[in-house]
N, C-alpha and C positions, 0 to 999 in steps of 0.2 A: 166448550166452556166460554163464559163471557169475558170480555176484556174489562179493563178498569183495574182497581187495586187488587193485587194478588194477596190472598188470605195468608199464605205462608210469610211473605215479605212483611206484611202488616204485623204479624205476630213477632217476627224477628226484630222489627223496629221497637215494638212494645217491650221486648226483653232487653233492649240495649245491645243487641248482638250484631248490629250493622255499623261499621265504621265508615266505609266508602263503597260507592257503587258506580259502575260505568253505565251511562245511558239508562237511568232508572225507569223512566216511563216506558221505554221499549222493553226493558227486562220484565216489568209487570205483565205486559201484553204477551211476551214470549212464554212466560211460565203459565199464563192463563190459557194458552191455546194449544197445549199438548204436553205429553210427558217428555221431559228434557234430560239430557245426560250432562252431568257435572263431574268435576274432579277436584281433589285436594292432594297435594304432595306431602310425603313424609320422608325426609332424608334419614338414612341410617347413621346417626352420629353417636349411637351407643347401642347396646344389645337389648334395650327396651325403650319404649316411649315413656314419657313422664306426664304428670297431670297437666302440663302446659299444652299437651296435644289433645286434651279432652274436648275443648270447645270445638275445634274443627271436626273431630271424630263424631261428636254428637250432632254437629251441623249436617254432616253427610246423612246421618240417620233421620234428622228432621226432614230433609228433602225427600228421602226415600219414602217416609211415611206419608208424604204429600203426593206420591205417585211418580216421582222422578228417579232416574237411574244413577246411582253413585259409583264413581270409579275412585278407588284409593290407590294413588300412585306411590310406589315405594321406589326411592331414588337410587337404584343401583349404579347409575351413571353420575348423577349430580352429587351423590354421596362421596364419590371419588375426588370431587373438585372442592366442595365447601362453599357454602353461601356466605358472602361477605356482609349481608344486610345487618347494619347496626351493630356489628361485632367490632370490638376495640382492636383486636389483633387477628391475624390470619389463623384459620383453623389448622391444626395438625392434620396432615394428609394420612389417611389410613390405607393399608394395602388392600388389593383386590380380594384376597381370601377373607380378611376380616370383614370387609364391607358385605361380601356375599353371605357370610354367616349371619350378620346383623339383619340383612334384607329378609332372610328366611324367618327370623324371629319376629320382625315387625309385620311381615305378611300375616302371620298367625294372630298377632295382637289386633290388627285393624279388623280382622275378620270377626271379632267378637261383637262389633258394634253395628254392622250392617248385614242385611239378610241376603243369603245366597239361596235362591230357589228357582223354580221354573217359570216365574212370572216375568213379563217383559221388562220390568224395572229391577230385575235381579242384579245385585252388586257384582263388581269385578275388582280384582286386585291386579294392577298392571305394573310393569317395571320398565323404567325408561332406558335401561341398559339394552333392552331388546331392540329398540330402533336407533340406537346410537353406536352399537358395537361395530357395525359394518360401515359406518359413515366415515369417509376419508376426509383428511384435513382440507384437501382442495375443494371437495364438494361442499363441506361445511362453510368455507370462506366464500365460495362463489354463490351458493344457493341460499344460504342463511345469513351470513355475516354482512352481505351487501345491503340488506334491508335495515341495518342499524347505523344510526349516526352517532359517532363518538361524542359530538357536541351535546346530543340529547342524553346519552348514557351518563356522562359525568355530572349532569344536572340532577339526576335522581338522588334524593336525599340520602339514601343508604350508602351510595358510592361517594357522594360529596363529603360526607363526614370522614370517611377513611382517607380521602385525598388531602383534606385540609388538616388532618391530625399530624402534628409534627413528629417526624422520626419513624412513622409506621408505614403510611402509604398503602397501596394495594397492588398485588401482583397481577400480571396478565391472566394467570390461571383463574383467580377469583373474579376478575373483571368480566370474564366470559361466562360466568355463571348465569347472568341474566339472559344471555342469548340461548344457553342450553334450556333453561326453564321455558323461555318463550317458544322454543322449538318443540318442547313437549306439548304445549297447548295446540300448536298448529298440527302436529302429528295426530293427537287424540281427536281433533276436529275432523281430520281427513279419514282416519281409520274407524272411529267410533261415533262420529256425529256429535262430539262433545262441544257444548256451546257455552259453558259456564265454568270458570275456575274460582274457587274460594281459597282463602288463606288468611293469616294474621295480617294486621295493618302494616307490619314491617315488610310485607311482600307486595305492596302496592306497585312499586316500580317494576318488579318482575312480572306481575300480572298484566299491567297495561302494556308492557313490552310484548307479551303473548297475544293480546287482543290485536295489536297493530300488525304483528307478523302474520297472524292468521288471515287478517283482511288482505294483506299484500300477497301472500302465497296462495290462499285458497279462495279469495274473493268473498268470504263469509263474515257476517257480523257475529261476534261472540262477546261475552260479557264477563265482567270481573266483580267480585264481592269480597270485601275484607271485613274481618271481625276485630273488635278492639283487643289489644293485648291485656290480659287480666292483671289488674293491679290491686293492691291492698290499701285500705284507708290510712294505715300507719306508715306507709312509705316503704315497708320491707318487701322483699321480693316474694311474689306468689310462688308456691310450690316448693319452698325451701324451709327447712327447720334446722335446729341446731345439729340434728343427726344427719342432715344432708337432704338430697333431692327425694321427693315423693314419686316413686316409680309406679307404673301400672302392673309390672311383673311382681307377683306375690313372693317370689324368691328374693327380690331386692328390697321390697317394702311389704311387710306382712299385712294381712287383712286387718289385724288389730291396729297397727300403726296407721294404716290408711284411714280406717274408721275414726281414730282419734284425731287425725289431722282435721277432718271436716267438723268433728264435734267441737273442736277448739276454735272454730271460726269466730271472729269478732262480731259483735252485734252490728257494727257499722257496715259490715260486708255481707252478712248472711243472706239478706233478702235479694241482693244483687246476684249472689252465687246461686241461689235457688232458681233464678231466672236463667242463668247461664248453663247450669250443670244438671238440671232436672227437666222432666217432661210434664211437671205440674203446670196447669194453666196459669197465666198471669193473674187471673181472678182468684184462683186458689191461693197463690202466693200473697196477694194483697190481703186476703182474708186472714192468713196466718199472721201477717205483720200487725193487722188491726187487733187481733186477739192478744198478741204478745204485749202490745202497748196498753191494752185495757187491763190485762191481768196484773201488771206492775210487778211481776215475780220473775222467776227464771224463764227465759224465752224457750218456746218449744221448737223454734225454727232450726236450731243447730242439730237437734236430734233427727228431725225430718230430713235435713240435708245429708247428714251422715248415712242414714238408712238408704236414701234414694241413690246416692252416688256409689256407695259400696255395693249395692245390689247391681247397678249398671255394670260395674267393672268386675266384680268378683262373684256375682250371682247370689242366690238365696243362701247357699251353703256358706259362702264367704262371710255374708252378713251375720249368720247365726254364730259362726266361730268368733267373730269380732265381739258380738254382744255377750257371748258366754264368758270370754276373758274379762270384758269390761265389768260385768256384774260381779265376778269373783274378786277383782282387785279393788273396785271402788266401793263395794258394800262392806269392806273391812272384815270379811269372814274367811280369810285365807287359811286359818287354822282348821276350818271345817272341811277343807278340800280333801277329797280322797286321793290316794296314790294314782288312780286312774284319771281323775280330774287334772292332776298336775301333769301327767304324761300327755293328756289331750291338749292342755294349754300350750305345752311346748310344740306339739304338732300343729296347733291352730295358728301359731305364728307370733306368740309373744317373743320379743327379742331375748335370746338365750345364748348361753355359753357353757361349754363343758370344761370342768376344772379337774386337774389331778392334784393329789396332795403335794407332790413334789414341786408343782408350779406356784405354790402358795408360800413357800419358805422365804422368810425375810422380805416379803413383798408388802409394802404399806397398802392399806385399804384405798387410799387416794389413787395410787398408781394402778391398782387392779381395776377399779371401777372406771377410771378414765380410759384405760387401755381397751376395755370391752365396750366402750361407746356409751356408757351411762351418763357421762359428763364430758364436756369438751376438754377439760383439764383438771388437774388435781386441786386447783384453787376452788373450783365449784364444789368438789366433794368436801374440802375443809370447811367451807362456808356452811354446808349442810350439817356437818358434824358439830360445828359451833352452835347451831340453832336447834340441835337435836331433831332435825327433819330428815334423817336418814334411818331407814328401818330395814332390818333383816329378819324375815319371818315374823313380822309384827313387833319386834323389839327395837326400841330406839337406841341409836349408837351415838357416842360423843367422841371428843378428841382423844380421850384415853384409850379408845379402841383402834387407833390408827397405827399402832406399832407394827402389827403383823396380821395378815389375813388368815393365818393358819388356824388360830383358835376360833375365830368367828365362823369359818367354814369347816369346822370339824364335823365328822360324820354324826357325832352324838347330838349336834345342834340342828341337823337338817330334818325337814319333813321326810319321814320314811327313810331316814339315813342318807339322803342324797339331794333333796330339793331345797333351794334357798331363794325365796322371793325377796328381791331388794327393791325398795321404794325410795326414790330421791325426790324430796319435795312432795307436791300434791299429785303430779301427773306422770313422772317417769318411773317405769318399772322394768325390771330385768330378772330373768330366771337363770340362776346358776345351778348346774347339775354336776355332782361329783361323779367322775367317770372311773 
């Protein structure tokens, strides 16, 4: 392969996916002159990854499609410590059994995005617990810790913020996280020939610590690349809704809710997100944007984004399920749904709850709907009732209907005697089923 500008890095720059690089010119040449091994770490801080992990997961896939070998590191060891990077307070430490269970789930999730085959660049999932569990504290201090200057570590922005924050500070446990992550890079370089670490821009200090340690311990030059943390134009946090975090696990966030999240992307963000979260070329995305501007109507970009990302995460079947629910709810034809359709909608992942007649006695509608997650609180439900923007099986409800949920959810009012589709405002839906 010829040296010069690397095609993949040029594409990543065009997509806005590169925040920082170490030794950029050398990295271009490094990637142009052979298949390289890279890694990204995912700590088990929950039993599922959320969409904030999509950019690095898809980055591993982009490198693999360009002929390089991705390693997805699941942090069985670092997950026991907690990364202090730009966190306001110290993480709660989880027990070894919990972390072990979460590691197994994350291992399965990351495997959806990279190819495991018989090719030389077949992906691997590795666990840093494997090379740290036998490491003694004396060996760690002598062989690893001696390469780190405290003066340098406290100048890292992620650590400095915690040290300077009044009343919080940082524990020695979290302070050593950088050393552990750096040790991962040195070990993966030694065992797997890994020469590139990628991560979010909040990981820059940890990544450069790893490049320095690898040079000192192994005598090898390795590289670091960070991606920008995803932000929204309105200043709200990406990946959060009123209902909470958008997870990659369909048992935590349904395919329908996942699809709707992307469908509701703001016009100011959608073209950036198409570059970040899809494999459409930059030229295709610019063409979509140009057509949307020219049409002066409803943009097509959100629909394309929702389809592309839902397919990547949940497959063609997950997309079909999300589209089936969307069509039924937003075309306003719920009364034409068959009993089988409603049962399928529940299976497909529309947020749903089972009710018993006894649970409805003397319960106001405001309490019932907020309790089951349709609204953040009863005030939101009252506002909807005041505006007649709350519908149960297509029938608008007002404040006079708030006395008790018993009559509204009576068997005689349900589709097929048990199904109640509740719509709050224009976009929130919930299926209640009499059990």
